[in-house]
C-alpha positions as CSV (number, residue, x, y, z in Angstrom):
1,M,0.0,0.0,0.0
2,K,2.8,2.3,0.9
3,N,4.5,1.6,-2.4
4,L,1.3,2.3,-4.3
5,I,0.8,5.6,-2.5
6,G,4.4,6.6,-3.4
7,L,3.9,5.6,-7.0
8,F,0.6,7.7,-7.1
9,I,2.5,10.7,-5.7
10,I,5.2,10.4,-8.4
11,V,2.7,10.1,-11.2
12,F,0.7,13.0,-9.8
13,L,3.8,15.2,-9.6
14,L,4.9,14.3,-13.1
15,A,1.5,15.1,-14.4
16,Y,1.4,18.3,-12.4
17,C,4.9,19.5,-13.4
18,S,4.7,18.4,-17.0
19,P,3.4,21.1,-19.4
20,S,0.0,20.4,-20.8
21,T,-0.7,19.7,-24.5
22,Q,-2.6,23.0,-24.6
23,K,0.4,24.9,-23.4
24,V,2.9,23.2,-25.6
25,E,0.8,23.7,-28.7
26,K,0.3,27.4,-27.7
27,D,4.1,27.8,-27.4
28,L,4.6,26.1,-30.8
29,S,1.9,28.3,-32.4
30,Q,3.6,31.4,-31.1
31,F,7.0,30.2,-32.3
32,I,5.6,29.5,-35.8
33,K,3.9,32.9,-36.0
34,K,7.0,34.8,-35.0
35,H,9.1,32.7,-37.3
36,Q,6.8,33.2,-40.3
37,E,6.9,37.0,-39.8
38,I,10.7,36.9,-40.2
39,V,11.1,34.2,-42.8
40,E,8.2,34.9,-45.2
41,P,9.5,38.2,-46.6
42,L,13.1,36.8,-46.8
43,L,11.9,33.8,-48.8
44,R,10.1,36.0,-51.2
45,D,13.1,38.3,-51.7
46,A,15.4,35.4,-52.1
47,N,13.2,33.8,-54.7
48,L,13.0,37.1,-56.6
49,A,16.7,37.5,-56.5
50,Y,17.2,34.0,-57.8
51,W,14.7,34.6,-60.6
52,N,16.4,37.8,-61.6
53,A,19.8,36.1,-61.5
54,S,18.5,33.3,-63.7
55,I,17.3,35.8,-66.3
56,T,20.2,38.2,-66.4
57,G,23.2,36.1,-65.4
58,K,24.5,39.3,-63.7
59,K,27.0,39.0,-60.8
60,E,25.1,41.6,-58.7
61,D,21.9,39.5,-58.9
62,Y,23.7,36.3,-57.9
63,D,25.4,38.2,-55.0
64,K,22.0,39.5,-53.8
65,F,20.6,35.9,-53.8
66,E,23.7,34.7,-52.0
67,K,23.3,37.3,-49.2
68,L,19.6,36.5,-48.7
69,Q,20.4,32.8,-48.6
70,L,22.9,33.5,-45.9
71,K,20.3,35.4,-43.9
72,L,17.9,32.5,-44.1
73,V,20.7,30.1,-43.1
74,E,21.5,32.3,-40.1
75,I,17.9,32.0,-39.0
76,Y,17.7,28.3,-39.4
77,S,21.1,27.8,-37.7
78,N,19.9,29.5,-34.5
79,K,20.7,26.9,-31.8
80,E,18.3,28.3,-29.2
81,D,15.4,28.1,-31.5
82,F,16.3,24.6,-32.6
83,E,16.5,23.5,-28.9
84,K,13.0,24.9,-28.4
85,L,11.7,22.9,-31.4
86,K,13.6,19.8,-30.3
87,K,12.1,20.0,-26.8
88,I,8.6,20.4,-28.1
89,K,9.0,17.5,-30.6
90,E,10.4,15.2,-27.9
91,S,7.6,16.1,-25.5
92,G,5.1,14.3,-27.7
93,K,2.5,16.8,-26.6
94,V,1.7,18.2,-30.0
95,K,-1.5,16.5,-31.1
96,D,-3.1,18.9,-33.6
97,P,-2.4,17.4,-37.0
98,L,-1.5,20.8,-38.7
99,L,0.7,21.9,-35.9
100,K,2.4,18.5,-35.8
101,R,3.1,18.6,-39.5
102,Q,4.5,22.1,-39.3
103,L,6.7,21.1,-36.4
104,L,8.3,18.3,-38.4
105,I,8.9,20.5,-41.4
106,L,10.5,23.2,-39.3
107,Y,12.5,20.8,-37.1
108,N,14.0,19.2,-40.2
109,S,14.8,22.7,-41.7
110,Y,16.6,23.7,-38.5
111,L,18.4,20.4,-38.0
112,E,19.9,20.6,-41.5
113,N,21.5,24.0,-40.5
114,Q,22.8,23.1,-37.1
115,V,26.4,23.1,-38.3
116,D,29.2,25.6,-38.0
117,K,28.1,28.9,-39.5
118,K,31.4,29.4,-41.3
119,L,31.0,26.0,-43.0
120,L,27.4,26.8,-44.0
121,K,28.5,30.1,-45.6
122,E,31.2,28.3,-47.4
123,I,28.8,25.7,-48.8
124,I,26.3,28.4,-50.0
125,K,29.1,30.5,-51.5
126,L,30.6,27.6,-53.4
127,S,27.2,26.3,-54.5
128,T,26.3,29.7,-55.9
129,T,29.7,29.9,-57.7
130,V,29.3,26.5,-59.3
131,E,25.7,27.2,-60.4
132,K,26.7,30.5,-61.9
133,Q,29.5,28.7,-63.8
134,F,26.8,26.4,-65.2
135,N,24.3,29.1,-66.1
136,T,26.8,31.3,-67.9
137,F,29.0,28.7,-69.5
138,R,28.6,28.0,-73.2
139,G,30.3,25.1,-74.9
140,K,32.4,25.7,-78.1
141,I,32.4,24.0,-81.4
142,D,35.5,24.8,-83.5
143,G,36.2,27.7,-81.2
144,K,32.7,29.2,-81.5
145,E,30.3,29.4,-78.5
146,V,27.0,27.5,-79.0
147,T,23.8,27.2,-77.0
148,D,22.4,24.0,-75.5
149,N,19.5,24.2,-77.9
150,Y,21.9,24.3,-80.8
151,I,23.8,21.2,-79.5
152,R,20.5,19.3,-79.0
153,E,19.3,20.2,-82.5
154,I,22.5,18.6,-83.9
155,L,22.1,15.5,-81.9
156,K,18.4,15.2,-82.9
157,T,18.7,15.9,-86.6
158,E,22.2,15.4,-88.0
159,I,22.4,11.9,-89.7
160,K,25.2,12.4,-92.2
161,D,28.1,14.2,-90.5
162,M,29.3,12.0,-87.6
163,E,32.2,14.3,-86.8
164,K,29.7,17.2,-86.3
165,R,27.7,15.0,-83.9
166,K,30.8,14.1,-82.0
167,K,31.9,17.8,-81.7
168,A,28.4,18.8,-80.5
169,W,28.5,16.0,-77.8
170,L,32.0,17.0,-76.7
171,A,30.8,20.6,-76.4
172,S,28.0,19.6,-74.1
173,K,30.5,18.0,-71.8
174,Q,33.0,21.0,-71.6
175,V,31.2,22.5,-68.7
176,G,32.0,19.3,-66.7
177,K,35.7,20.1,-66.8
178,E,35.0,23.7,-65.8
179,V,33.1,22.8,-62.6
180,A,34.4,19.4,-61.5
181,N,37.0,20.5,-59.0
182,N,34.6,22.9,-57.3
183,L,31.8,20.4,-57.4
184,I,33.9,17.7,-55.6
185,K,34.9,20.3,-53.1
186,L,31.2,21.1,-52.6
187,V,30.4,17.4,-52.0
188,R,33.2,17.2,-49.4
189,L,31.8,20.3,-47.6
190,R,28.3,18.9,-47.6
191,N,29.5,15.6,-46.2
192,K,31.4,17.5,-43.5
193,A,28.2,19.3,-42.5
194,A,26.2,16.1,-42.4
195,R,28.8,14.3,-40.3
196,S,28.7,17.1,-37.8
197,L,25.0,16.2,-37.3
198,G,25.6,12.5,-36.8
199,F,24.9,11.3,-40.3
200,D,27.2,9.1,-42.4
201,N,27.2,11.5,-45.3
202,Y,25.1,14.2,-46.9
203,Y,23.2,11.8,-49.1
204,T,21.9,9.9,-46.0
205,M,21.0,13.2,-44.3
206,A,19.2,14.6,-47.3
207,L,17.0,11.5,-47.6
208,T,16.2,11.4,-43.9
209,L,15.2,15.1,-43.7
210,N,13.0,14.5,-46.8
211,E,11.2,11.6,-45.1
212,Q,12.9,9.0,-47.3
213,S,15.3,6.1,-46.6
214,E,18.1,4.7,-48.7
215,E,16.9,1.2,-48.0
216,E,13.4,1.9,-49.5
217,L,14.9,3.6,-52.5
218,V,17.3,0.8,-53.2
219,K,14.4,-1.6,-53.1
220,I,12.4,0.4,-55.6
221,F,15.2,1.0,-58.0
222,E,16.3,-2.6,-57.8
223,E,12.8,-3.7,-58.7
224,L,12.8,-1.3,-61.6
225,R,16.1,-2.6,-62.8
226,R,14.9,-6.2,-62.7
227,L,11.7,-5.5,-64.4
228,T,13.3,-3.3,-67.2
229,D,16.5,-5.2,-67.9
230,E,15.2,-7.4,-70.7
231,P,12.6,-5.1,-72.2
232,F,15.2,-2.3,-72.3
233,R,17.8,-4.6,-73.9
234,K,15.4,-5.5,-76.7
235,L,14.3,-1.8,-77.3
236,K,17.9,-0.6,-77.2
237,D,18.9,-3.3,-79.7
238,E,16.0,-2.1,-82.0
239,L,17.1,1.5,-81.6
240,D,20.8,0.7,-82.3
241,E,19.7,-1.2,-85.5
242,A,17.8,1.9,-86.7
243,L,20.7,4.2,-85.8
244,S,23.3,2.1,-87.5
245,N,21.2,2.0,-90.6
246,A,20.5,5.7,-90.5
247,Y,24.2,6.6,-90.0
248,G,25.7,3.9,-92.2
249,I,27.9,2.5,-89.4
250,K,28.1,-0.8,-87.5
251,K,26.1,-1.3,-84.3
252,E,29.3,-2.0,-82.4
253,D,30.7,1.4,-83.5
254,L,27.9,3.4,-81.9
255,R,29.1,5.8,-79.2
256,P,27.4,8.4,-76.9
257,W,27.2,11.1,-79.6
258,H,25.1,8.8,-81.8
259,Y,22.1,9.1,-79.5
260,N,19.4,11.7,-79.2
261,D,20.7,13.9,-76.4
262,P,24.0,14.4,-74.4
263,F,23.1,11.9,-71.7
264,F,20.8,9.4,-73.6
265,Q,18.0,10.3,-71.1
266,E,15.4,11.1,-73.8
267,G,13.5,9.1,-76.3
268,P,14.7,8.9,-80.0
269,T,13.5,11.0,-82.9
270,I,14.7,8.8,-85.8
271,G,12.5,8.2,-88.8
272,D,8.9,7.5,-88.1
273,I,9.1,8.4,-84.4
274,N,10.3,12.0,-85.0
275,L,7.6,14.2,-83.5
276,D,9.1,17.6,-84.0
277,K,7.4,18.1,-87.4
278,Y,3.9,18.2,-85.7
279,Y,5.0,21.1,-83.5
280,K,7.0,23.0,-86.1
281,G,5.4,26.5,-86.5
282,K,3.0,25.9,-83.6
283,D,2.6,28.4,-80.7
284,I,3.8,26.1,-78.0
285,V,2.8,28.4,-75.2
286,K,-0.8,29.0,-76.5
287,L,-1.3,25.3,-76.8
288,A,-0.4,24.9,-73.1
289,I,-2.7,27.7,-72.0
290,K,-5.6,26.3,-74.0
291,F,-5.1,22.8,-72.7
292,Y,-4.9,23.7,-69.0
293,E,-7.9,26.1,-69.4
294,G,-9.8,23.2,-70.8
295,I,-9.3,20.9,-67.8
296,G,-10.1,23.6,-65.3
297,L,-6.6,24.5,-64.2
298,P,-5.9,27.8,-65.9
299,V,-2.3,29.0,-66.2
300,N,-2.6,32.2,-68.1
301,D,-1.7,34.3,-65.1
302,I,1.4,32.1,-64.5
303,I,2.5,32.5,-68.2
304,Q,2.1,36.3,-68.0
305,R,4.6,36.5,-65.2
306,S,7.1,34.1,-66.8
307,D,10.2,34.4,-69.0
308,L,10.0,31.8,-71.7
309,Y,12.5,32.6,-74.5
310,E,16.3,32.6,-75.0
311,K,18.4,35.7,-74.2
312,K,22.0,36.3,-73.5
313,G,23.2,35.4,-70.0
314,K,19.9,33.6,-69.1
315,N,19.8,30.2,-67.5
316,P,19.5,27.8,-70.5
317,H,17.3,25.3,-68.8
318,A,13.8,25.4,-67.4
319,Y,12.2,25.6,-63.9
320,T,9.1,26.8,-62.1
321,I,9.3,29.0,-59.0
322,N,6.8,29.9,-56.3
323,I,7.8,33.4,-55.3
324,D,5.6,34.0,-52.3
325,R,3.3,31.0,-51.7
326,K,0.4,33.5,-52.3
327,G,0.0,32.9,-56.1
328,D,3.1,34.5,-57.6
329,V,4.2,31.5,-59.6
330,R,6.6,31.9,-62.6
331,I,8.2,29.7,-65.2
332,L,11.6,30.1,-66.8
333,A,12.1,28.4,-70.1
334,N,13.9,28.8,-73.5
335,I,11.1,27.7,-75.8
336,K,11.4,26.5,-79.4
337,D,8.7,24.9,-81.5
338,T,9.8,21.3,-80.8
339,E,8.2,18.3,-79.1
340,Q,10.8,18.5,-76.3
341,W,9.7,22.1,-75.5
342,M,6.0,21.2,-75.8
343,E,6.7,18.5,-73.2
344,T,8.7,21.0,-71.1
345,I,6.1,23.7,-71.0
346,L,3.3,21.2,-70.2
347,H,5.7,19.8,-67.4
348,E,6.5,23.3,-66.0
349,C,2.8,24.3,-66.0
350,G,2.2,21.1,-64.0
351,H,4.6,22.4,-61.4
352,G,2.9,25.8,-61.7
353,V,-0.7,24.6,-61.0
354,Y,0.6,22.6,-58.0
355,S,1.8,25.8,-56.4
356,K,-1.1,27.9,-57.6
357,F,-3.9,25.7,-56.3
358,V,-2.5,24.7,-52.9
359,D,-5.2,25.7,-50.4
360,Q,-4.4,29.3,-49.4
361,N,-6.1,28.7,-46.0
362,L,-3.4,26.3,-45.0
363,P,-0.6,27.6,-42.7
364,F,2.3,29.2,-44.6
365,F,4.7,26.3,-44.0
366,L,2.2,23.8,-45.4
367,R,1.5,25.8,-48.6
368,R,3.8,23.6,-50.7
369,Y,3.9,20.2,-52.2
370,A,3.5,17.0,-50.1
371,H,6.9,16.0,-51.3
372,I,9.4,17.0,-53.9
373,F,8.5,14.0,-56.1
374,T,4.7,14.6,-55.9
375,T,5.1,17.9,-57.7
376,E,7.3,16.1,-60.2
377,A,4.6,13.5,-60.6
378,I,2.0,16.1,-61.6
379,A,4.5,17.8,-64.0
380,M,5.3,14.4,-65.6
381,F,1.6,13.4,-65.7
382,F,1.0,16.4,-68.0
383,G,4.4,16.5,-69.7
384,R,3.8,13.0,-71.2
385,L,0.9,14.3,-73.2
386,S,3.2,15.8,-75.9
387,R,3.6,12.3,-77.2
388,D,0.1,11.0,-76.5
389,P,-1.8,10.3,-79.7
390,N,-5.2,11.2,-78.4
391,W,-3.9,14.5,-77.0
392,M,-2.1,15.3,-80.2
393,R,-5.2,14.5,-82.2
394,D,-7.4,16.8,-80.1
395,M,-4.9,19.6,-79.6
396,L,-3.2,19.7,-82.9
397,N,-6.2,18.9,-85.0
398,I,-4.6,15.9,-86.7
399,D,-7.0,13.7,-88.7
400,E,-8.2,10.6,-87.1
401,S,-6.9,8.5,-90.0
402,E,-3.4,9.9,-89.6
403,I,-3.4,9.4,-85.8
404,E,-4.4,5.8,-86.3
405,K,-1.4,5.3,-88.6
406,L,0.8,7.1,-86.0
407,K,-0.4,5.3,-82.9
408,P,2.0,2.4,-83.1
409,A,5.0,4.7,-83.5
410,L,3.7,7.0,-80.8
411,R,3.1,4.2,-78.4
412,R,6.6,2.8,-79.1
413,S,8.0,6.3,-78.7
414,Q,6.5,6.6,-75.3
415,K,7.7,3.2,-74.3
416,F,11.2,4.1,-75.5
417,K,11.1,7.4,-73.7
418,Q,10.1,5.9,-70.4
419,L,12.3,2.9,-70.5
420,I,15.2,5.0,-71.5
421,F,14.6,7.4,-68.6
422,A,14.1,4.5,-66.2
423,R,17.6,3.2,-67.1
424,W,19.1,6.7,-67.1
425,S,17.7,7.4,-63.6
426,Q,19.6,4.2,-62.4
427,V,22.8,5.8,-63.5
428,M,22.0,9.1,-61.6
429,F,20.8,7.3,-58.5
430,N,23.7,4.9,-58.2
431,F,26.3,7.5,-59.1
432,E,25.1,10.1,-56.6
433,R,25.0,7.6,-53.8
434,A,28.6,6.5,-54.6
435,L,29.7,10.2,-55.0
436,Y,28.7,11.1,-51.5
437,K,30.0,7.8,-50.0
438,N,33.4,8.4,-51.5
439,P,34.1,11.6,-53.5
440,D,37.8,10.6,-53.7
441,Q,37.3,7.5,-55.9
442,D,37.8,7.5,-59.7
443,L,34.5,9.2,-60.5
444,N,35.2,9.4,-64.2
445,K,35.6,5.6,-64.4
446,L,32.6,5.0,-62.1
447,W,30.4,7.2,-64.3
448,W,31.1,5.2,-67.5
449,D,30.9,1.9,-65.6
450,L,27.4,2.8,-64.6
451,V,26.5,4.1,-68.1
452,E,27.6,0.8,-69.6
453,K,25.8,-1.3,-67.0
454,Y,22.4,0.4,-67.1
455,Q,22.3,2.2,-70.5
456,Y,24.3,-0.3,-72.6
457,I,26.3,2.5,-74.2
458,H,30.0,2.0,-75.0
459,R,32.3,4.6,-73.4
460,P,34.5,6.6,-75.7
461,E,37.9,5.0,-76.1
462,G,40.6,6.5,-73.9
463,R,38.3,9.2,-72.4
464,D,39.1,10.3,-68.9
465,N,37.1,13.5,-68.4
466,P,34.6,14.5,-65.7
467,D,31.6,14.0,-68.0
468,W,29.4,13.3,-64.9
469,A,30.0,16.9,-63.7
470,A,28.2,18.2,-66.8
471,K,24.9,17.3,-65.2
472,I,23.7,20.4,-63.4
473,H,21.6,18.5,-60.8
474,F,24.6,17.4,-58.8
475,T,25.1,21.1,-58.1
476,S,21.7,22.8,-58.0
477,S,19.5,19.9,-56.8
478,P,21.7,17.5,-54.8
479,V,20.1,14.1,-53.7
480,Y,17.0,15.0,-55.9
481,Y,17.2,13.1,-59.1
482,H,15.7,9.9,-57.8
483,N,12.5,11.8,-57.2
484,Y,12.0,12.2,-61.0
485,M,11.7,8.4,-61.2
486,L,9.4,8.3,-58.2
487,G,7.4,11.0,-59.9
488,E,7.1,8.8,-63.0
489,L,5.8,6.0,-60.9
490,L,3.2,8.2,-59.3
491,A,2.2,9.8,-62.7
492,S,1.4,6.3,-64.0
493,Q,-0.5,5.5,-60.8
494,L,-2.6,8.7,-61.2
495,H,-3.2,8.0,-64.9
496,Y,-4.7,4.6,-64.2
497,Y,-6.7,5.8,-61.3
498,I,-8.2,8.8,-63.3
499,A,-8.9,6.7,-66.4
500,E,-10.6,3.9,-64.5
501,N,-12.2,5.6,-61.6
502,I,-12.9,9.2,-62.6
503,L,-13.4,9.0,-66.4
504,H,-14.3,5.3,-66.6
505,Q,-12.4,4.8,-69.8
506,D,-9.7,2.5,-71.1
507,P,-6.3,3.9,-69.9
508,T,-4.8,3.3,-73.3
509,E,-7.5,5.3,-75.2
510,V,-8.4,8.1,-72.8
511,S,-8.2,11.7,-73.8
512,Y,-7.7,14.5,-71.2
513,V,-8.5,17.4,-73.5
514,N,-11.4,19.6,-72.4
515,N,-12.4,17.4,-69.5
516,K,-12.8,19.4,-66.3
517,K,-13.3,16.2,-64.2
518,I,-9.5,15.7,-64.4
519,G,-8.7,19.2,-63.1
520,E,-11.3,18.9,-60.4
521,Y,-9.9,15.5,-59.1
522,I,-6.3,16.7,-59.2
523,K,-7.0,20.0,-57.6
524,E,-9.1,18.5,-54.7
525,R,-7.1,15.3,-54.0
526,I,-3.5,16.3,-54.9
527,L,-3.0,20.0,-55.0
528,K,-5.2,21.6,-52.4
529,P,-3.9,19.4,-49.5
530,G,-0.4,20.8,-50.0
531,A,1.9,19.4,-47.3
532,R,-1.0,18.7,-44.9
533,Y,-0.2,15.0,-45.1
534,R,3.0,13.0,-45.5
535,W,3.4,12.0,-49.2
536,N,2.5,8.4,-48.7
537,E,-0.7,9.2,-46.8
538,M,-1.7,11.8,-49.5
539,I,-1.2,9.2,-52.3
540,E,-3.2,6.6,-50.5
541,R,-6.0,9.1,-49.8
542,A,-5.9,10.1,-53.5
543,T,-5.7,6.7,-55.2
544,G,-6.7,4.1,-52.6
545,E,-3.2,2.6,-52.2
546,P,0.4,3.7,-51.4
547,L,3.0,4.4,-54.1
548,T,3.7,1.4,-56.3
549,A,5.7,0.7,-59.4
550,K,3.2,-1.7,-60.8
551,Y,1.3,0.9,-62.9
552,F,4.5,2.2,-64.5
553,V,5.4,-1.3,-65.5
554,K,1.9,-2.0,-66.7
555,Q,1.9,1.2,-68.8
556,F,5.4,1.0,-70.3
557,V,6.7,-2.6,-70.0
558,E,3.7,-4.9,-70.2
559,N,1.6,-3.0,-72.8
């Protein structure tokens, strides 16, 4: 009895002394409110600075962006604030779902920055330097500077002059030599920061803070490798046969510059699967505006704020940016009247509507995508339509009889495209893992080992250059690329769910054009929830099951 009384007193005192859920949640709400007042305008200004730097390429714009980034880092590196969040998180007292979600997002943001301030500044400064090198660098052919679009045009269309193709490919890799040393140094700095927080390396840390694990990714990518090995081998052999015939060379003499793009990450445009002619002379931007309007996800306001065409000093790639989480969404692109750029603008508008239609009543820190790859999934879902026969028929006014003739080639083109990307993503995934595990290994050899293993492409004889470093994502979006593949998986899952459960149509014959049911479903089930739920919960709520690879395989391997 005495022991029971003592135990009762201890429990009573613990309950009495421990802060209540109500108090902890109130403290957290006050912290979030104060934090938002400081961070929101800084984020907006940093996004604007990055936007201006991307358009102009001017040093002063990059310097401004760098300074604002450092201010944000200073806020998130505050140890006193981090300890407050850590204490609240470890208390287990936060029960409100929205507060709990904000707590996790803020905690991870602070944790990432709990390293030496001098080291953080060094990382940001070097990262900005390398990205500027990328954005302002132009490869040279015979001593003359050329644009990325020019290089891609040669690789897509030149079928007679193999030396010209080789020179274009080599020009696309010149930036790698320019940035490689700084990039390796940046990897080492990122690893140093991660280890100071108890992680093995930056790769592991980045996955953890983005609610992913290396183990689950390895499992997914290994399944994809196994399921695509033989189908890809057959398609690659078919492609090589077509290329060797077109170029008049032996299949065994094919090298990287004989393929469609600098990294062999895109589908082919040889012979009957060349789609550029259907977009030649078309207003790519107007087509995108018309399509999105027709499904109830208007993008005209996004387009009006965007910068869509080439200019000197401008970032030569494409991206979408949410300036203020209040509707100021913009797209940067360098549009030409090609199928690739039709896909790109549909893709970027997908990112755009995700940002635009997030529920504005959500707290500021939840007004974003559920996960990086879920916004990629929406972008890919729409980007795929540039090669969809039903979409092309309805949007480009192509005769039904011509579409029926084109369908086999279009289906094969999509299958090529997706299988090629699935294999390319294996190279990126496995290389980046290895890069952060050991940046001092022979990275040039590792790169070509993986290219040969997964893409079945012969490395150039005697080449020992940092061709891997020519991929901008290692600098601008570290530990990100695997999310493109996860996005493809989710895009296929959404396609089958919408076709079968929303439109009640055959997934292979469905047309999305002028069907507002599609926009309504996507808006309500994917976009509006923002980051309210963790990504896997959001997907299960939207489709009835967690993320799975089976629909991607069904769409592009089995069919």
